[in-house]
C-alpha positions in Angstrom: 38.6 -3.9 -11.9 35.7 -3.3 -14.4 34.2 -6.8 -13.6 34.4 -6.0 -9.8 32.5 -2.8 -10.2 30.0 -4.4 -12.5 29.4 -7.3 -10.0 29.1 -4.8 -7.1 26.7 -2.8 -9.0 24.4 -5.8 -9.9 24.7 -7.2 -6.2 23.4 -3.7 -4.9 20.6 -3.5 -7.4 19.4 -7.1 -6.5 19.7 -6.3 -2.8 17.6 -3.2 -3.1 14.9 -4.8 -5.4 14.4 -7.5 -2.7 14.2 -5.0 0.1 11.1 -3.4 -1.3 8.4 -2.8 1.3 5.9 -5.6 1.4 3.0 -3.2 1.1 4.0 -2.0 -2.4 2.1 -3.6 -5.2 -1.3 -4.2 -6.7 -4.1 -5.3 -4.5 -7.7 -6.6 -5.0 -10.1 -4.8 -2.9 -13.4 -6.5 -1.5 -15.4 -4.9 -4.0 -13.2 -6.3 -6.8 -11.3 -3.2 -7.9 -7.5 -3.0 -8.2 -5.7 -0.6 -5.9 -2.0 0.2 -6.2 0.2 0.9 -3.2 3.4 3.0 -4.3 5.9 5.1 -2.4 5.0 8.8 -2.4 6.1 11.8 -0.3 8.0 9.8 2.4 5.2 7.1 2.8 2.8 5.2 0.6 -0.3 6.3 -1.5 -3.1 4.1 -2.6 -4.5 4.9 -6.1 -7.4 3.0 -7.5 -6.5 1.5 -11.0 -9.8 0.0 -11.9 -13.5 0.8 -11.3 -15.7 3.8 -11.3 -13.1 5.7 -9.2 -10.0 4.7 -11.4 -7.2 7.2 -10.9 -8.3 8.5 -7.5 -6.0 8.4 -4.6 -7.8 7.0 -1.7 -5.2 6.7 0.9 -1.8 7.8 2.4 0.1 5.7 5.0 3.4 5.6 6.8 5.0 2.6 8.4 7.3 -0.4 7.5 7.3 -4.0 7.6 3.8 -5.2 8.5 2.2 -2.2 10.2 1.0 1.0 8.7 -1.1 4.0 9.7 -2.5 7.1 7.9 -5.8 8.2 6.2 -8.1 6.2 4.0 -11.0 7.8 2.0 -14.3 6.0 1.1 -14.5 7.0 -2.5 -18.3 6.8 -2.7 -19.0 8.9 0.4 -16.0 11.1 -0.1 -15.2 10.9 3.7 -11.7 10.3 5.1 -10.9 8.3 8.2 -8.0 7.4 10.4 -6.8 4.0 9.0 -4.4 1.2 9.9 -3.0 -1.5 7.6 -1.5 -4.8 8.5 0.3 -7.0 5.9 0.3 -10.6 6.3 1.7 -12.6 3.6 -0.4 -11.8 0.4 -3.1 -10.1 2.2 -3.7 -6.6 3.9 -6.2 -6.1 6.7 -7.3 -2.5 6.4 -9.4 -0.5 8.9 -10.8 2.9 9.1 -12.2 4.4 12.2 -14.1 7.5 13.3 -13.1 8.8 16.6 -11.3 5.5 17.2 -14.7 4.0 18.1 -16.6 3.3 15.0 -14.5 1.1 12.7 -14.9 -0.9 9.5 -12.5 -3.3 8.0 -11.7 -5.0 4.9 -9.2 -7.5 3.8 -7.4 -7.0 0.3 -5.4 -9.7 -1.6 -2.2 -9.2 -3.5 -2.7 -9.6 -7.3 
C-alpha cells in the first residue's frame, strides 16, 4: 500500500510540474534585461530581475495557453498600457496600446 501511495504521489507531482503554464519563466527583453513571469493574484506578474529597474513589477496578465491580456508598464516613462501577450514556443510577442489605436510591440525570448 505504501508503494502505491508513493507512486501515486510522484505521478501527481510529475503531472503537475509538466502542466505549468507556458508563460511562466525568465525572459530576455528586447533591451537585454531579464523579466520573470510568475503566478500571482489569480494571474501572472512580470517583475524585472536585471537592469536599472531591477525588482520593479511591470505587468499583470491573465489568460492561459498562448493568449494573455492585462496591463504593462513602461518602467522609464512610468506609464501603464493595456497589453496583450502571445506565447509561441520560446518567444513572447507583447504589445501595449493606448486607446487600442496607438500600439507598440516587442518580442521576448525564453532564457
